[in-house]
C-alpha positions as CSV (number, residue, x, y, z in Angstrom):
1,X,12.7,20.7,-6.2
2,X,10.7,21.3,-9.4
3,X,7.3,22.8,-8.5
4,X,4.3,20.5,-9.3
5,X,2.2,21.7,-12.2
6,X,-1.1,20.5,-10.9
7,X,-3.1,21.6,-14.0
8,X,-0.8,19.9,-16.4
9,X,-0.9,16.6,-14.5
10,X,-4.7,16.8,-14.2
11,X,-5.0,17.3,-18.0
12,X,-2.7,14.3,-18.6
13,X,-4.7,12.2,-16.2
14,X,-8.0,13.2,-17.9
15,X,-6.7,12.4,-21.4
16,X,-5.6,9.0,-20.3
17,X,-8.9,8.4,-18.5
18,X,-11.0,9.4,-21.5
19,X,-9.2,6.9,-23.8
20,X,-10.4,4.1,-21.6
21,X,-14.0,5.1,-21.0
22,X,-16.5,2.7,-22.4
23,X,-20.3,3.1,-22.7
24,X,-20.9,-0.5,-21.5
25,X,-19.0,0.1,-18.2
26,X,-19.2,-3.0,-16.0
27,X,-21.3,-4.8,-18.5
28,X,-18.2,-5.4,-20.6
29,X,-17.4,-8.4,-18.4
30,X,-19.0,-11.8,-18.4
31,X,-19.1,-14.4,-15.6
32,X,-16.7,-17.2,-15.9
33,X,-19.4,-19.6,-14.7
34,X,-22.0,-18.5,-17.2
35,X,-19.6,-18.4,-20.1
36,X,-17.4,-21.4,-19.5
37,X,-18.8,-23.7,-16.8
38,X,-16.1,-26.2,-17.4
39,X,-13.4,-23.6,-16.8
40,X,-15.1,-22.5,-13.6
41,X,-15.1,-26.0,-12.0
42,X,-12.8,-26.7,-9.0
43,X,-9.5,-28.0,-10.4
44,X,-8.0,-28.5,-7.0
45,X,-10.2,-30.9,-5.0
46,X,-12.9,-33.4,-6.3
47,X,-16.4,-33.0,-5.0
48,X,-17.1,-35.7,-2.4
49,X,-20.5,-37.3,-2.4
50,X,-22.4,-36.9,0.9
51,X,-25.9,-37.2,2.4
52,X,-28.1,-34.1,2.6
53,X,-28.0,-32.5,6.1
54,X,-31.1,-31.8,8.1
55,X,-30.2,-30.6,11.5
56,X,-29.8,-27.5,13.7
57,X,-26.7,-25.5,14.7
58,X,-26.4,-22.5,16.9
59,X,-24.4,-20.5,14.3
60,X,-24.0,-21.0,10.6
61,X,-21.7,-18.9,8.5
62,X,-21.7,-18.5,4.7
63,X,-18.2,-18.3,3.4
64,X,-15.0,-20.2,4.4
65,X,-12.5,-17.4,3.9
66,X,-10.9,-15.2,6.5
67,X,-14.4,-13.9,7.6
68,X,-15.8,-17.4,8.4
69,X,-12.6,-18.5,10.1
70,X,-12.1,-15.5,12.4
71,X,-15.8,-15.4,13.4
72,X,-15.6,-19.1,14.1
73,X,-12.5,-18.7,16.2
74,X,-14.0,-16.0,18.3
75,X,-17.3,-17.9,18.8
76,X,-15.4,-21.0,19.8
77,X,-13.6,-18.9,22.4
78,X,-17.0,-17.6,23.5
79,X,-18.3,-21.2,24.1
80,X,-20.3,-21.7,20.8
81,X,-19.2,-25.2,19.8
82,X,-21.8,-26.1,17.1
83,X,-20.6,-23.7,14.5
84,X,-20.9,-24.5,10.8
85,X,-19.2,-23.0,7.8
86,X,-20.8,-23.4,4.3
87,X,-18.2,-22.9,1.6
88,X,-18.4,-23.3,-2.2
89,X,-14.7,-24.3,-2.5
90,X,-13.2,-27.6,-1.5
91,X,-11.5,-26.3,1.7
92,X,-11.1,-23.1,3.8
93,X,-9.4,-20.1,2.3
94,X,-11.9,-18.2,0.2
95,X,-10.0,-16.1,-2.3
96,X,-6.8,-17.9,-1.2
97,X,-8.4,-21.3,-2.0
98,X,-8.9,-20.3,-5.6
99,X,-5.9,-18.1,-6.3
100,X,-3.1,-20.6,-6.9
101,X,-1.5,-18.8,-9.8
102,X,2.4,-18.7,-9.7
103,X,3.7,-15.8,-7.6
104,X,0.5,-15.1,-5.7
105,X,1.1,-13.4,-2.4
106,X,-0.5,-10.8,-0.1
107,X,0.2,-7.1,-0.9
108,X,-0.1,-5.8,2.7
109,X,2.4,-7.1,5.2
110,X,1.9,-10.7,6.5
111,X,2.2,-9.5,10.1
112,X,-1.1,-7.6,9.7
113,X,-2.7,-9.5,6.9
114,X,-2.8,-13.0,8.1
115,X,-5.3,-13.2,10.9
116,X,-4.9,-14.9,14.3
117,X,-1.2,-15.3,14.1
118,X,-0.8,-14.7,17.8
119,X,-3.5,-17.2,18.7
120,X,-2.1,-20.0,16.4
121,X,1.5,-19.2,17.2
122,X,2.5,-18.9,13.6
123,X,5.4,-16.7,12.4
124,X,5.1,-15.7,8.8
125,X,8.1,-16.7,6.7
126,X,8.2,-13.4,4.7
127,X,7.1,-9.8,5.0
128,X,4.7,-10.6,2.2
129,X,3.7,-14.3,2.4
130,X,3.0,-16.3,-0.7
131,X,-0.4,-18.0,-1.3
132,X,0.5,-21.6,-0.2
133,X,1.5,-20.3,3.2
134,X,-1.6,-18.2,3.5
135,X,-3.7,-21.2,2.4
136,X,-2.0,-23.4,4.9
137,X,-2.6,-20.8,7.6
138,X,-6.4,-21.0,6.8
139,X,-6.2,-24.7,7.4
140,X,-4.2,-24.1,10.6
141,X,-7.0,-21.9,11.9
142,X,-9.6,-24.5,11.0
143,X,-7.7,-27.2,12.8
144,X,-6.8,-25.1,15.8
145,X,-10.4,-24.2,16.5
146,X,-12.1,-27.4,15.3
147,X,-13.9,-25.7,12.4
148,X,-13.6,-28.7,10.1
149,X,-16.0,-30.8,12.2
150,X,-19.2,-29.2,10.9
151,X,-18.0,-27.6,7.7
152,X,-19.8,-28.1,4.4
153,X,-17.4,-27.8,1.4
154,X,-18.4,-27.6,-2.3
155,X,-21.8,-26.3,-1.1
156,X,-23.7,-23.2,-2.1
157,X,-26.6,-21.6,-0.2
158,X,-29.6,-21.3,-2.4
159,X,-32.1,-19.9,0.1
160,X,-32.0,-18.2,3.5
161,X,-35.2,-17.3,5.3
162,X,-36.2,-16.3,8.9
163,X,-38.7,-18.5,10.5
164,X,-40.7,-16.2,12.8
165,X,-42.4,-19.1,14.6
166,X,-39.3,-21.1,15.5
167,X,-37.0,-18.0,15.8
168,X,-34.4,-19.7,13.5
169,X,-32.9,-19.3,10.1
170,X,-33.9,-21.8,7.4
171,X,-31.0,-22.6,5.2
172,X,-31.1,-24.5,1.9
173,X,-28.2,-25.5,-0.4
174,X,-27.6,-26.8,-3.8
175,X,-26.8,-30.2,-2.3
176,X,-30.2,-30.8,-0.9
177,X,-29.4,-29.6,2.6
178,X,-32.3,-28.1,4.7
179,X,-31.2,-27.2,8.2
180,X,-31.7,-24.4,10.7
181,X,-29.5,-22.1,12.7
182,X,-30.2,-19.7,15.5
183,X,-27.7,-17.2,14.1
184,X,-26.4,-16.7,10.6
185,X,-23.3,-14.9,9.4
186,X,-22.4,-13.9,5.9
187,X,-18.9,-13.3,4.7
188,X,-19.1,-13.9,1.0
189,X,-16.5,-11.3,0.3
190,X,-15.8,-9.0,-2.6
191,X,-13.5,-11.3,-4.6
192,X,-15.1,-14.6,-5.3
193,X,-17.1,-14.4,-8.5
194,X,-14.6,-14.7,-11.3
195,X,-15.2,-12.6,-14.5
196,X,-14.0,-12.7,-18.1
197,X,-13.7,-9.8,-20.6
198,X,-16.7,-9.9,-22.9
199,X,-14.5,-10.3,-26.0
200,X,-16.0,-11.3,-29.4
201,X,-14.9,-14.8,-30.4
202,X,-13.8,-15.8,-26.9
203,X,-15.5,-19.2,-27.2
204,X,-13.8,-19.9,-30.5
205,X,-10.2,-20.2,-29.4
206,X,-8.8,-23.6,-30.3
207,X,-5.9,-23.6,-27.8
208,X,-5.8,-23.8,-24.1
209,X,-7.5,-21.0,-22.0
210,X,-8.2,-20.5,-18.3
211,X,-8.8,-17.8,-15.6
212,X,-6.0,-17.2,-13.2
213,X,-8.2,-18.3,-10.3
214,X,-8.5,-21.7,-12.0
215,X,-4.8,-22.2,-12.9
216,X,-4.2,-25.4,-14.8
217,X,-0.9,-26.8,-13.6
218,X,-1.6,-30.0,-15.5
219,X,-1.1,-27.9,-18.7
220,X,1.6,-25.5,-17.6
221,X,3.6,-27.8,-15.3
222,X,4.9,-26.4,-12.1
223,X,3.2,-26.0,-8.7
224,X,1.7,-23.2,-6.6
225,X,4.8,-23.5,-4.4
226,X,7.0,-22.2,-7.3
227,X,8.3,-25.1,-9.3
228,X,9.0,-24.0,-12.9
229,X,6.2,-24.4,-15.4
230,X,8.3,-26.7,-17.6
231,X,5.4,-27.5,-20.0
232,X,5.4,-23.9,-21.2
233,X,8.9,-24.1,-22.6
234,X,7.6,-24.6,-26.1
235,X,4.4,-22.5,-25.8
236,X,3.5,-19.0,-26.9
237,X,1.3,-17.6,-24.0
238,X,-1.0,-14.6,-23.9
239,X,-2.1,-13.0,-20.6
240,X,-5.0,-10.5,-20.8
241,X,-5.0,-8.0,-17.9
242,X,-2.3,-6.1,-16.1
243,X,-3.8,-5.7,-12.6
244,X,-2.5,-7.0,-9.3
245,X,-2.8,-10.7,-10.4
246,X,-0.9,-10.2,-13.6
247,X,1.8,-8.2,-11.8
248,X,2.5,-11.3,-9.7
249,X,2.3,-14.0,-12.3
250,X,3.9,-12.3,-15.3
251,X,7.5,-12.7,-14.0
252,X,7.0,-16.5,-13.7
253,X,5.4,-16.8,-17.1
254,X,8.2,-14.7,-18.6
255,X,10.7,-17.0,-17.1
256,X,9.1,-20.2,-18.3
257,X,7.2,-19.6,-21.5
258,X,8.8,-19.7,-24.9
259,X,7.2,-16.4,-25.6
260,X,4.9,-14.2,-23.5
261,X,2.5,-11.6,-24.8
262,X,1.1,-9.2,-22.1
263,X,-2.0,-7.4,-23.4
264,X,-2.4,-4.1,-21.6
265,X,-5.3,-1.6,-21.5
266,X,-4.1,0.3,-18.4
267,X,-0.8,-0.1,-16.7
268,X,-0.7,-0.7,-12.9
269,X,1.3,1.5,-10.7
270,X,4.1,-0.8,-9.6
271,X,6.2,0.4,-6.7
272,X,9.0,-1.6,-5.0
273,X,8.0,-4.3,-2.6
274,X,11.3,-5.1,-0.9
275,X,10.1,-8.5,0.3
276,X,12.4,-10.4,2.7
277,X,12.4,-13.3,5.0
278,X,11.3,-12.6,8.6
279,X,14.1,-13.1,11.1
280,X,12.9,-15.4,14.0
281,X,15.0,-13.5,16.5
282,X,13.4,-10.2,15.5
283,X,10.0,-11.8,15.6
284,X,10.5,-13.1,19.1
285,X,11.3,-9.5,20.1
286,X,7.9,-8.2,19.0
287,X,5.9,-11.3,19.9
288,X,4.2,-10.1,23.0
289,X,0.6,-10.3,24.1
290,X,-1.6,-8.1,21.8
291,X,1.2,-7.5,19.2
292,X,-0.9,-8.1,16.1
293,X,-3.7,-5.8,17.1
294,X,-1.1,-3.2,17.9
295,X,0.5,-3.6,14.4
296,X,-2.9,-3.5,12.7
297,X,-3.9,-0.3,14.5
298,X,-0.5,1.3,13.8
299,X,-0.9,0.6,10.1
300,X,-4.3,2.2,10.0
301,X,-2.9,5.2,11.9
302,X,-0.1,5.6,9.4
303,X,-2.5,5.6,6.5
304,X,-4.8,8.2,8.1
305,X,-4.4,11.8,9.1
306,X,-3.3,11.1,12.7
307,X,0.3,11.6,13.8
308,X,1.7,8.2,15.0
309,X,5.1,8.2,16.6
310,X,6.3,5.1,14.7
311,X,5.6,3.1,11.6
312,X,5.8,-0.6,12.3
313,X,5.1,-1.9,8.8
314,X,7.0,0.8,6.9
315,X,6.0,0.0,3.3
316,X,4.7,1.6,0.2
317,X,1.2,1.9,1.7
318,X,2.4,3.9,4.8
319,X,4.8,5.9,2.7
320,X,2.0,7.7,1.0
321,X,0.3,8.5,4.4
322,X,3.6,9.9,5.7
323,X,4.0,12.0,2.6
324,X,0.6,13.5,3.0
325,X,1.1,14.3,6.7
326,X,4.4,15.9,5.9
327,X,2.7,18.2,3.3
328,X,0.0,19.1,5.8
329,X,2.4,19.8,8.6
330,X,4.2,22.1,6.2
331,X,1.2,24.4,6.0
332,X,1.0,27.2,8.5
333,X,-1.8,26.6,11.0
334,X,-4.0,29.3,9.5
335,X,-3.6,27.7,6.1
336,X,-4.9,24.3,7.1
337,X,-8.3,24.7,5.5
338,X,-10.0,21.7,3.8
339,X,-9.1,23.0,0.4
340,X,-5.5,23.4,1.3
341,X,-5.3,20.0,2.9
342,X,-6.7,18.4,-0.2
343,X,-4.2,20.3,-2.3
344,X,-1.4,19.1,-0.1
345,X,-2.7,15.5,-0.4
346,X,-2.8,15.9,-4.2
347,X,0.8,17.2,-4.3
348,X,2.0,14.3,-2.1
349,X,0.2,11.9,-4.5
350,X,1.7,13.5,-7.6
351,X,5.2,13.2,-6.1
352,X,4.7,9.6,-5.3
353,X,3.3,8.7,-8.7
354,X,6.1,10.5,-10.5
355,X,8.6,8.4,-8.5
356,X,6.7,5.2,-9.6
357,X,6.7,6.4,-13.2
358,X,10.4,7.1,-13.1
359,X,11.0,3.6,-11.6
360,X,9.5,2.2,-14.8
361,X,11.8,4.4,-16.9
362,X,14.9,3.3,-14.9
363,X,14.2,-0.4,-14.8
364,X,12.8,-1.2,-18.3
365,X,15.4,-1.0,-21.0
366,X,13.3,-0.3,-24.0
367,X,12.2,3.4,-24.0
368,X,8.8,2.8,-25.6
369,X,7.9,-0.2,-23.3
370,X,8.9,1.8,-20.2
371,X,6.8,4.7,-21.4
372,X,3.8,2.4,-21.9
373,X,4.2,1.0,-18.4
374,X,3.9,4.4,-16.8
375,X,0.7,4.8,-14.8
376,X,-1.0,8.2,-15.4
377,X,-3.6,8.5,-12.6
378,X,-3.6,9.1,-8.8
379,X,-2.3,6.2,-6.8
380,X,-5.6,5.2,-5.2
381,X,-7.5,5.3,-8.5
382,X,-6.6,1.7,-8.8
383,X,-5.3,-0.9,-6.3
384,X,-1.6,0.0,-5.9
385,X,0.8,-2.8,-6.8
386,X,4.2,-3.5,-5.3
387,X,6.7,-5.9,-6.9
388,X,10.4,-6.4,-7.4
389,X,10.3,-8.5,-10.6
390,X,7.4,-7.4,-12.7
391,X,9.0,-4.5,-14.6
392,X,12.2,-6.5,-14.9
393,X,10.3,-9.2,-16.8
394,X,9.9,-6.9,-19.8
395,X,13.7,-6.8,-20.3
396,X,13.5,-10.4,-21.5
397,X,13.6,-10.6,-25.3
398,X,10.8,-13.3,-25.1
399,X,8.4,-11.0,-23.2
400,X,6.3,-8.6,-25.3
401,X,4.1,-5.8,-23.9
402,X,1.2,-5.3,-26.3
403,X,-0.1,-1.9,-25.2
404,X,-3.5,-1.0,-26.7
405,X,-3.4,2.7,-25.8
406,X,-6.5,2.2,-23.6
407,X,-8.6,0.4,-26.2
408,X,-8.1,-3.2,-24.9
409,X,-8.1,-6.4,-26.9
410,X,-10.4,-6.3,-29.9
411,X,-11.3,-10.0,-30.2
412,X,-10.3,-13.6,-29.8
413,X,-9.8,-15.8,-32.9
414,X,-9.4,-19.5,-33.3
415,X,-5.6,-19.0,-33.3
416,X,-5.1,-16.2,-30.8
417,X,-5.6,-12.6,-29.8
418,X,-6.3,-9.5,-31.9
419,X,-5.1,-6.1,-30.6
420,X,-4.2,-2.9,-32.5
421,X,-5.4,-4.7,-35.7
422,X,-2.7,-7.4,-35.3
423,X,-3.4,-11.1,-34.7
424,X,-1.0,-12.7,-32.2
425,X,-1.1,-16.5,-32.6
426,X,-0.7,-18.2,-29.3
427,X,-1.1,-21.7,-27.7
428,X,-2.6,-20.5,-24.5
429,X,-4.6,-17.5,-23.3
430,X,-4.7,-16.7,-19.6
431,X,-7.4,-14.3,-18.3
432,X,-6.2,-12.1,-15.5
433,X,-9.5,-10.3,-15.4
434,X,-10.3,-10.5,-11.8
435,X,-13.6,-10.8,-9.9
436,X,-16.9,-9.0,-9.7
437,X,-16.8,-6.2,-7.2
438,X,-19.5,-3.6,-8.0
439,X,-22.4,-6.0,-8.8
440,X,-25.3,-6.2,-6.3
441,X,-25.1,-8.4,-3.2
442,X,-27.8,-10.8,-4.3
443,X,-26.2,-11.3,-7.7
444,X,-22.8,-12.1,-6.3
445,X,-24.1,-14.3,-3.5
446,X,-26.5,-16.4,-5.6
447,X,-29.4,-16.1,-3.1
448,X,-31.6,-13.5,-1.5
449,X,-32.4,-13.2,2.2
450,X,-35.9,-13.2,3.5
451,X,-36.4,-11.5,6.8
452,X,-39.2,-10.8,9.2
453,X,-42.6,-10.4,7.5
454,X,-41.3,-11.9,4.3
455,X,-39.3,-8.9,3.2
456,X,-36.4,-9.6,0.9
457,X,-33.0,-8.0,1.6
458,X,-32.9,-6.9,-2.0
459,X,-36.2,-5.0,-1.4
460,X,-35.1,-3.5,1.9
461,X,-31.9,-2.2,0.3
462,X,-33.4,-1.1,-3.0
463,X,-32.7,2.5,-2.1
464,X,-29.3,1.8,-0.6
465,X,-27.8,-0.2,2.2
466,X,-29.1,0.3,5.7
467,X,-27.4,-1.2,8.7
468,X,-26.2,-0.6,12.2
469,X,-22.4,-0.7,12.4
470,X,-22.3,-2.4,9.0
471,X,-23.1,-5.6,10.8
472,X,-26.7,-5.7,11.8
473,X,-29.9,-4.9,9.8
474,X,-33.3,-4.1,11.3
475,X,-35.9,-6.7,10.3
476,X,-33.3,-9.4,9.9
477,X,-32.8,-10.7,13.4
478,X,-29.8,-12.8,14.5
479,X,-28.1,-12.0,11.1
480,X,-24.5,-10.6,10.9
481,X,-22.9,-9.1,7.8
482,X,-19.2,-9.5,8.1
483,X,-17.8,-6.9,5.6
484,X,-16.5,-3.4,5.4
485,X,-19.3,-1.0,4.3
486,X,-20.9,1.3,6.9
487,X,-18.1,0.3,9.3
488,X,-14.4,0.9,8.7
489,X,-15.0,0.9,4.9
490,X,-12.1,0.9,2.5
491,X,-8.8,0.2,4.2
492,X,-5.7,-1.3,2.5
493,X,-5.6,-4.2,5.0
494,X,-9.1,-5.7,4.4
495,X,-8.7,-8.5,7.1
496,X,-8.6,-5.9,9.8
497,X,-12.3,-5.3,9.1
498,X,-13.1,-8.9,9.5
499,X,-11.1,-9.5,12.7
500,X,-12.8,-6.5,14.3
501,X,-16.3,-7.6,13.3
502,X,-15.6,-11.1,14.6
503,X,-15.0,-9.5,18.0
504,X,-18.3,-7.8,17.9
505,X,-20.2,-10.9,16.7
506,X,-18.8,-13.0,19.5
507,X,-19.5,-10.3,22.1
508,X,-23.1,-9.9,21.1
509,X,-23.8,-13.6,20.8
510,X,-22.2,-14.4,24.1
511,X,-24.4,-11.8,25.8
512,X,-27.5,-13.2,24.1
513,X,-26.7,-16.8,25.0
514,X,-25.8,-16.0,28.6
515,X,-29.1,-14.1,29.2
516,X,-31.3,-16.6,27.3
517,X,-32.4,-14.2,24.5
518,X,-33.9,-15.7,21.3
519,X,-33.4,-12.6,19.1
520,X,-31.1,-9.7,18.6
521,X,-31.4,-6.9,16.0
522,X,-30.9,-3.2,15.8
523,X,-33.8,-0.8,16.5
524,X,-34.9,1.1,13.4
525,X,-34.1,4.3,15.2
526,X,-30.5,3.3,15.9
527,X,-30.0,2.1,12.4
528,X,-31.3,5.4,10.9
529,X,-29.2,7.4,13.3
530,X,-26.1,5.4,12.3
531,X,-26.6,5.9,8.6
532,X,-27.3,9.6,9.0
533,X,-24.1,9.9,11.0
534,X,-22.1,8.2,8.3
535,X,-23.5,10.6,5.7
536,X,-22.1,13.6,7.6
537,X,-18.6,12.5,6.5
538,X,-16.7,13.0,3.3
539,X,-18.0,9.9,1.7
540,X,-16.0,7.2,0.0
541,X,-12.4,8.2,-0.8
542,X,-12.3,5.9,-3.8
543,X,-14.7,5.7,-6.7
544,X,-14.0,9.1,-8.2
545,X,-15.1,9.3,-11.8
546,X,-12.1,11.6,-12.5
547,X,-10.0,8.4,-12.1
548,X,-9.1,6.1,-14.9
549,X,-11.8,3.4,-15.2
550,X,-11.6,0.3,-13.0
551,X,-13.6,-1.5,-10.4
552,X,-13.0,1.3,-7.9
553,X,-15.3,3.6,-9.9
554,X,-17.5,1.2,-11.7
555,X,-15.4,1.3,-14.9
556,X,-15.6,5.1,-15.0
557,X,-19.4,5.2,-14.8
558,X,-19.5,6.2,-11.2
559,X,-22.1,4.9,-8.8
560,X,-25.7,5.7,-8.3
561,X,-27.8,6.8,-5.4
562,X,-27.7,3.3,-3.8
563,X,-23.9,3.1,-3.8
564,X,-23.5,6.4,-2.0
565,X,-24.3,4.4,1.2
566,X,-21.2,2.3,0.7
567,X,-19.1,4.4,3.0
568,X,-17.5,4.4,6.4
569,X,-17.0,6.3,9.6
570,X,-16.6,10.1,9.1
571,X,-13.3,9.9,11.1
572,X,-12.0,7.1,8.9
573,X,-11.2,3.5,9.7
574,X,-9.5,4.3,13.1
575,X,-12.5,6.3,14.0
576,X,-14.7,3.3,13.5
577,X,-12.4,0.9,15.3
578,X,-12.2,3.3,18.3
579,X,-16.0,3.7,18.4
580,X,-16.9,0.0,18.1
581,X,-14.3,-1.0,20.7
582,X,-15.8,1.4,23.2
583,X,-19.3,0.2,22.3
584,X,-18.4,-3.4,22.9
585,X,-16.6,-2.6,26.2
586,X,-19.5,-0.6,27.5
587,X,-21.6,-3.8,27.8
588,X,-24.8,-1.8,27.2
589,X,-25.1,-2.7,23.5
590,X,-26.9,0.6,22.8
591,X,-28.9,0.4,19.6
592,X,-29.5,-3.3,19.8
593,X,-32.8,-4.9,21.0
594,X,-32.6,-8.3,22.7
595,X,-35.7,-10.4,23.1
């Protein structure tokens, strides 16, 4: 085996990173809604007129994606029947409501990604389910738990304030609703505000353009279920962006368009996916009480530094974890210092990334194209991608990779796209430019939160996030943040965070309701102690400015003092899950004050 030249690889990574650094960082993007309000509209369901709502519910939840659904399910099981979800889309699903582009599917295994499979009795059809099935599953959860009954679709919260006199939350929306809730939950998620590249001339293009989250099948033909996009057979199509979304839809565009131009600033790392149908007989053999939680915890264990005896999912994600553990085990006990462990981690990563680069060289026929598709950065610098058809798409003579050597597209003209000084005339431009991730909470949510004494959440968190278990915030009673920070933090299988928080929400609310409490919030002491404990850990494992620019590291700018609090349990995700389960099971709710 050829020894790894760490310094040479680091230099190569640094050169490729530096090509892509921009002074404007995250400001290079513009909001889809602010730039093109017509393109941001809901193309999937019409807005239905309704009367404004003025009532009271026990629990209101902002966001109808996985977070709102799993919290609703657990609360229904706990006896809370008057539960309301407020959702800006036309149905449940969150990200999966909007993402209907061809080829969309989950990139962690369906068995652990799709929540409440055991409760609803659903067997995923594939190891990596496609978007229509995931969207249908969201509806299945809604139907199974009666969550449609009080739901408000095509509705956005505009104001949220605690009423100290009535001990309720006052909620206002953009449709004139003014109602109250004893408890409020927020699960607006990190992937719901679509963004566009801030390219000169973007408003001047005379052809058709849309964002991947607002796919226009009336223009392209086809369906989210995979019917060919027949209306593109005479069209020259450009797609700007080569992240996870583009990796999934490029093969379909390559198949159906007359010509496809893929504009690339940074290639994704694209490992094999090996998707396959799930065998019902095999599924029956694992479908025993508690199976999904077992699978989710096994996945986390295989990603971490523990030593699980089996790998149930066995995919590209867990492969890296196994490689790292193998390198560490290869060290003599006296050599297992923090520095040596990190070096072993780096060696495992280099080996994995070299395999991924060689995969591009093996699959793609044209030597220059294959070279341009090689990812020169560590695997977790960007969201790893897995696909069995993306690289193959570039072997079609009608598919053209327009690599910009890190510079990106220069501008948009009336006729098309300019890159590397060349204008490419096209009929349609598709923006696979993703969603806002690193913008502040208030900006993404569209409202601030007013807590006890009139304090705004934006003011309370101006020096950084402060919470207890990532879920409760002192001074904001009966409020639950269903997200990942200051809890399990970054894990590849994001829904695991949501399912676990839902268990905690239901446990706390059930206790408060049973004992007649009006308020629950963490003590300031418990909150400070929790945050201080988190800061004893290694910090976030993503966001390194040595990485190539992307949303993981604020486009290479890194994060400020506030963002250093966006971290998780010092012992990793499994450390948090173990801690919080023991905390729930104790029944003492240490750190929370009930009144």
